[in-house]
N, C-alpha and C positions, 0 to 999 in steps of 0.2 A: 689634728695632723701634723705629723711633723715636720719641720722645715729641711728640705735636700735639695741640693740644685739642681740642673736639669740631666748634668754629666750623671749626680750620683744615684737619681733617682731610672737611670737608662741602663747602668749597670744594675740594676737589682732586680729590675723587671726582665733584663736580660738573664740573670741568673735563677731566675722563676720559668724559663722558658716559654717569654714572648715573645712575642715578634712586630716588627710594625710593620706596617704595609698599608697600599692606599687602594683604594677600590670604586672610583666612578670619582674623585673628588672626594672622597669622604674619610681621613683615616679611619685607622680602625686598628683595636688592639687584640690579636687572637695568638692565641693556643697553639702548639706543635703538635703535627698529627698524633704522634709517637704519645703525648701527653692524653690526647685526648683517647687512642684506643685502651691505653692503661689505667684510664677511669671510668672506660663502657665496661671492660674486663672486671672490674675490682667490685663492681653495682652489680653487675649478673654474680659474679661469685659469694656475692655476700645476699643476697634475693636468695639463691639453689643454696645456699644454708641454710636460713632461717627457714625455707619452704619445709625444709628438713625435721626441724626442731633443733638445730645444733645452735648451739650458744657463740655467742660471739663474743669475743673477746676484742680489747684494745687496749694498745700500751702508748703510752705518753710520757714527755719529759719534759722539765722547768729547769730553768736557770737563775738561780738566787746569789745575788750580788751582795754578800755582808753590808759592804763600804754602804751603800743604801739602805739600810735598814738604820728607825730609829734608835741613834742613841741617847732622849728623852722622851718614854714615851711616858703617859698618865698611867699613874698608880694609884689607887685607891690605900690607902695606908691603912683606913681604920678597921682593915680586914685583920684578924693576927692571926686566927686559924687556919689550917687547910678542908677544915669543915667546911668553914662559911666562905670560905674564897669557892670550892667547889659548890654550896647552892647557889650562892651569885652570880660564876662564873669567872670572875676579878683574879687578879694575881697578888700575892702577899708581902708583892716588891722586887725590887731591879733585879730582874736575870740576865746578865752580858754572857749568853755563852758560845757567841762568836765571837771571833777574832776579825777586823777592819780587815780589807781588801781581800778575804776569799769570796771562791767562786764554788757552790754547793750545788751539785749536781740532782734532783729530785724522777726519782722516774718509778712508776705504780702500774699496775696494769689493773682491768675492771672488765662486768661486765653489767649487763640491765638488773644481776643480783647484786650491784656493788662492787666494792674493791677485792680484790684475792686477797685471803691473807697470808702475809707472809711475802706479796709480792711487791711491797715498799721497797726500795733502794737509795740510800744517800749516799752520797761520797763527794770528796772534796776536790776539786777540776785542780790539775796540775798544773793548767795553763792560766795565763792570765785574761785570753782572750778566747772565745767560745766559736 
């Protein structure tokens, strides 16, 4: 678990629409009603579309901070050809494609059938904070 201060944790939970409430002297975290309703509608919609055989596609993104990529990876220098590289699943040498301190966004879409061909989107973020 990350080490958060009480103030930081409270701010994060508020941003996630949690409320701090007391009931019968027992403290509890609860979600706001509109979030609960939104989730219930989402689940109903997914069930409806699945029952009619409609494909469900999911879209997600992640952020890669290139400054956190290991600059000294382990490399098998005994492999000198692309064919041997492919067979063994290794690399033929050091490959520094990314500059330090860049943020890369990676977005992809897929379903139970796998990823959508042409659905991958990668781009460099212009902001240093996400």
